[in-house]
C-alpha positions, 0 to 999 in steps of 0.5 A: 500500500505505497509508502506506508508498507514495511519491509520485511513485514513484521511478524505478529506480536503480543506482549508488554511495552515498558513505559516509565513506571508502567507497562502497556499490553500491546497486540500487533498483527504484523504484516505489510499493510498500513499500520492502524493504531486503535485508541480505546475509550476511557475505560475501554479494552483492546477486544472492543475493536475486534469487529472493526479489525475483522471487517478490515481483514489481514491486508492491514497491520492492526495494533491495539493496546490497553491504556494505563491500568486498563485491560492487561496494562499495569498501574501507574502514578500518572493517568493524565491526558498528556501521558496518554498522548505520549504513550502513543509514541512509546507504542509506535516506537516499540513496534518500529512504526514510523507512520500510522493511521490512528483510530480513536473511540470516545476518550481515544478520539481526543488522544488521536486528534491531539497526536495527529495535530502535533505529528502530521508527518507521522500520521496517515490520518485519523478516525474520530469515533464519538469523541474529540467534539469541541463543546463546553459540556462540563460544569459544576453540576455535571462534575458532581454527576461524574463523581457519583457515577464512578462511585456507583460503578466502582463495585461492579468494576471491582467484580470485573477486574479479575477478567481483565475488562475493567480498569484498575483505577479508583473511582476518584481516579476515573472521575478525575480523568473523565473530568479532565477530558471535559476540560480538554473538550472545551471549544477554546482548547480543542478548537485550535487543535482540530484547526491545526490538523493537516491530514485527512480526519473523519468523524463517525458519529452515533445517535442518542445518549452516552453513559451518564448523559441526559436528554439531548446532551450528546446531540448538542455536543455532536452539533458542534462539528459542522463549524469544525468541518467548515473551518478545516477542509481536511476534516469531514463527517464520514457517517452518523449511525443509529447506534448509541455512544456505548455500542457503536463499535459493536453495532456499527463497526462497518461504518468505522471500517469504511471510514478507515478505508476512506482515509487510507485511500487518500494516502495512496500515491 
């Protein structure tokens, strides 16, 4: 697939990548295709991408990993957003990838948008699934709701931890990370990041609510995007599907895979 192919083709690999005080669980399918790096949601894990990966098939090089203290990755003293952006570099370097297409869902979409904005020469493009939408949704009342939500979910997550599908973070750590994402999403902060993207970026949007949202809150957030696409011709909305925020990777994985193919096609010589 043109300038993104790697020779010789790397083999399949699964293991731990040491990064600072932690280690990230990484899976790399190997092969000569365009490297696609998948970035999970706030509490997401690698298997959530399996339908997208299966739809795309073996002509792509799929790289997934669990963020700090999620899935099979180790705990850390730092769960900040900036650390998660830097971890992208660590994973790509560990797998010998110089240039990749980033696909992020929810929290991962924010990470993808920031990374491709900062590293245009290393990015094929970005697929932003239900995230990275510039809107001032965080206020004092919502912050209280977020803290209450994670306290309420903490017992359930504790039961799931032995199975490697729940974050090994406290309710306070999860809430603080969620609230930090709200600050990052503010139009005055995220708007310039999106305006600075010079590679092809495509949004895949859901419909309806997300965990913890009420009424039309999520739709008001999505309504911020036409202004973004009007300012930056590199960014477009690829699809809006019927699934909601939480089940989009399960129910509308084909739309995500189609957006990946769309961006990759623009990279061919």
